[in-house]
C-alpha positions, 0 to 999 in steps of 0.5 A, a space after each residue: 406047925 407039927 405038919 410044917 415040921 414033919 415037912 421040914 425035916 422031909 425037905 430041909 431047905 425049902 426056902 417056904 416051908 422054913 418061910 411059914 415054920 418062922 412065922 408060927 413061930 413067931 406068932 407063940 412069941 418063940 422069936 429066937 426060933 423064928 429067926 432061925 427059919 426065916 435066916 434058911 428061908 433066904 440062905 435057900 430061896 430063890 423068891 425074892 419078894 419071901 426073902 424081903 419079907 423073911 428080912 423084915 420079920 428078922 427085923 420086927 423079932 429083934 426089936 421085940 427082943 430089944 437092944 439089936 438097933 444094929 442087926 434090925 437096921 442090917 435086915 432092914 437095911 438089906 430088904 430094900 435091897 431086894 425090892 426098892 420099890 415097896 414101902 415097909 422096909 423104908 417105914 420101918 427103918 425110919 422107924 426104928 431111927 426115930 425110936 433111937 433120936 437118929 431125927 435125920 437118919 428116920 427123915 432122910 429114910 422117910 424122904 426116901 420111901 414117900 420117893 421109891 417105896 410107894 408099890 404097896 401090893 398085899 403082902 403075904 404076912 401081916 407088916 405092921 405097914 398103916 399106908 403111904 401116907 406113913 411116910 408123910 407123917 414120918 417126915 413132919 415128925 422127924 423134920 421138927 427134930 430137925 428145924 424143918 419147923 413150917 413143912 412138918 405143921 404143913 404136912 400135919 395140917 395136909 394129914 388132919 384133912 386126909 379120911 382115910 388115916 386110921 383113927 391111932 394116928 389120926 389122933 397123934 396129927 391133933 395133938 400134935 398140931 395143938 402142941 406144935 403150934 399155929 402159923 404165927 411167926 414172927 414179924 419180918 421186920 422191913 429195913 431200910 437196906 432192903 429199898 432197893 428190892 422194893 416191889 414198889 418204891 411209893 411214894 417216900 418209900 426211902 424214908 421208912 426205917 422198919 414196919 411192923 406187920 407179921 407179913 408187910 400188910 403196912 407196906 402192901 398198904 403203903 404201895 396200894 396208897 402210893 405211900 399215903 400220909 394221914 390216911 384212916 383204918 378199921 382195925 378189927 383184931 387190934 391185938 398188940 398196939 406195935 408187935 406184928 401190928 399193921 396199923 402202927 406205921 401208918 399212924 406215924 405217918 399221921 394216919 388214923 383210926 378205929 381199932 377193935 378187939 375182942 379181948 380187954 387184956 388187948 386193950 388195957 395193954 394198948 400203949 405208947 400208942 396216939 389211937 385208943 382201941 375199944 372192946 368189942 365184939 365186932 360180929 355184933 357192933 351196929 355201924 349205924 349208931 356208933 359215932 366212932 365210926 366218923 371217918 367219911 363213906 371212904 376208909 383207906 384201910 380195912 382190916 378184919 384178922 379174928 379167930 376164928 376164920 368162921 368169925 371173921 366171915 361173920 365180922 366182914 359180914 357185918 360190914 356196911 360195904 352198901 355205904 362205905 367204901 375201903 380203898 384197902 383191905 387185908 383179909 385172914 381167911 386162915 384157909 390152913 386152919 379152916 376145918 371146912 376150906 369154905 371161908 375163904 371161898 366164900 369171904 371172895 365171893 362177898 367183897 366181890 359182890 361189892 367190886 373189889 379185886 383181889 391183888 395179892 391171893 394167898 398171903 403166906 408166912 411161908 411157902 404152903 399155909 395161906 393165910 390172908 388175901 389183899 384186896 383194892 377197890 378200883 375205883 380208889 387204886 390207880 390201876 398202873 399201881 394195882 396192875 403193879 402189885 398185881 399176883 396171880 401165882 397160887 402161894 405167895 409168900 410175904 417177904 417173896 412178894 414185897 420184895 419182888 421185881 416187877 
């Protein structure tokens, strides 16, 4: 510091000396003195990168002093105008907006940083910038506050799988995911005025007034079976008897079957249904000895919907596909929540080995998080219907799929 002060006295307009003095004063907590030297650095300097860093350091000094929100924003915005393709000023500005509960401004700034500020070459001083992934984190945190719930959850899941994120942010991400919820959304209920837009108008579709499934699984089953009445199901993970349920509409059309859930509270609360569910662990069922499976060697619909995805796969392996065939299968692989990212591919390989065809891959309740595959057996479903229902897109948002024209 002493040598720098002597150099400054000899040449007070040397921007590099001013910047270095500002940095030394900042390190010892003399933020007011630091700001003065940083300002002189920008006044006399012609080095754009140094001026950029000086403006950011001024903003950081005022942040430490507190209650200077407008001043801080101004210096960060000036820094962005100097070098709009560097990330630090965007990051700190978004953080400033966030701390001031200006969620939309914080989100917008994070988007700008994510789009433009990716030139992350090493700065002269420590600007407390984690890495470019932090803009995604800021988008998630602030996006949630302005109602972008699906996007926020999706971003957090992607970040959770990123091995380069430091432990501090990783813990925040995990806590946010646990706090903000799962992939469940309110069921998308079909109304009869949507009939004209139905992807495939199966027999009797015009008589359907509403459905019950979360993502139109019941309508898909009726499409694949061309409006079959009096069919049969095995429903594993039956949950609520009507809310988000995949077999309630089928039962109204004369279907019957076996519904199973491991939760005794679920089974005890099944009301207003003809079907009586069974409280069982579906991974341990002995299919050879249970008398309730008297549905013949063909069952029209198999649902596997349990948590977590590893258990869904265990249930799948316990199904006697070598002696029982299913016309339609909906399998919840929960790829969005599968930390191993293996269940989806293992389940597909397994079902294909028994001759099933994947008709709709990666069904989602939004545009991001795939959680389910829809299958048919080609010997039991019309080839014409199979082609009408087949989708080859990467993600299939349920509403978009069900109401697409072919």
